[in-house]
N, C-alpha and C positions, 0 to 999 in steps of 0.2 A: 037524399043525394041525387036521385034521378031528376028532381026539379032543377037542381043546379046545372046539370048537364044540358037540359033542354034550354035553359036561359042562355048558356054560353053559345050554343049553336045558333039560336035565333038571333043573337046579337051579331054574329059574324055575317049572317045573311043580310041584315039591315045596314051594316057598316058600309060606307062608301069605299070603293077600291082605292088603295094607296097608289100614289104615283111613284114609279120606279125611277130613281136617278142612278145612272151607272157612270162611275168615274174611273177612267183608265189612267194609270200612272206607272212610273218606273222608278227603281231604286237610284238610277243615275240621272234622272230628270231634275234639273235645277229649278224649274218653274212649278213642278208638281206640288210641293208642300204648300205654296201660296194659293194655288188653284183649289186645293182641297179645303184650305181654310175658308176661302170665299164661299165655296159650295156649302160647307157645314154652317157657316154663319147665316147664309140666305135661307137654308132649310129651317134653321131654328126660328127665324122670323115668322115662318108660316105655321110652325108647330110640328112636333115629331109625329103626330098621328096622321099627317097628310102624306108622308113619304116613307119609302124604304130606300136607303142608300146602299148601293152595292159597289164596293171598291175592288177593282181588278188590277192587280199588280202584274204588268206584262213581263216583268223580269222573271216572275215565277211561272206564269202561264201565258206564253207568247201566242199560243193557238187561240186564246180568247179574243185577242185583238184582231187576228185574222178573220175569225168568225164574224165579227161585226164590221169588218172593213176599216179598222182604225190603223192609220199609218203614221200619225204624229201624236206627240204627247205634250202636255196633258190634254185629254179630251173628256168632255162631259156629254152624256147622252140622256135626253129626257123625251119620252114619248116618241122615240124613233128619230129625233132631230139631234144632231151632234154639233158641238162647237169645240174647236181646238184652241188652246192657249189659256191664259188666265181669264176666266169669264167675268164680265161686269155683272154686278148684282141685278141691275135692271134687265139685262138680257136673260139671266136665269129666271127672273120673275115672269117675263114674257113667255119663255119656254114652258114654265110650269102652268101658266094660265092656258096656253095652247093645248098642253097635254090634258088639262082638266076638261076643256071644251070637247076634245076628241073622245075622252072617256065617257062623257055624258051623251054624246052622239051615238057611240057604240051601244051604250046601255038602253037608249031610247029606241034604237032600231030593232030590238029583239021582238 
């Protein structure tokens, strides 16, 4: 059993960091369902092992939007860059690639 635990922890160290995608939505937002659909479809194209999707419903936690400086919905944030509205898949891909490059630069500068 001890061997299994060692393997699990060593895998986690070797695994690349996942890119966090934060999606801000509201229960009353007419465009939020479509924006979430586009985001999920784009993420699936890359593979689930590349991302973590964090959905923040500002109807339930308005302080979360304030914390990130989000004033309009729907908004998606990837790598500290945010876009408001229904995002184009091409734009999401560019944001993802930019976040990937920034992650590599941070890891290389250690």
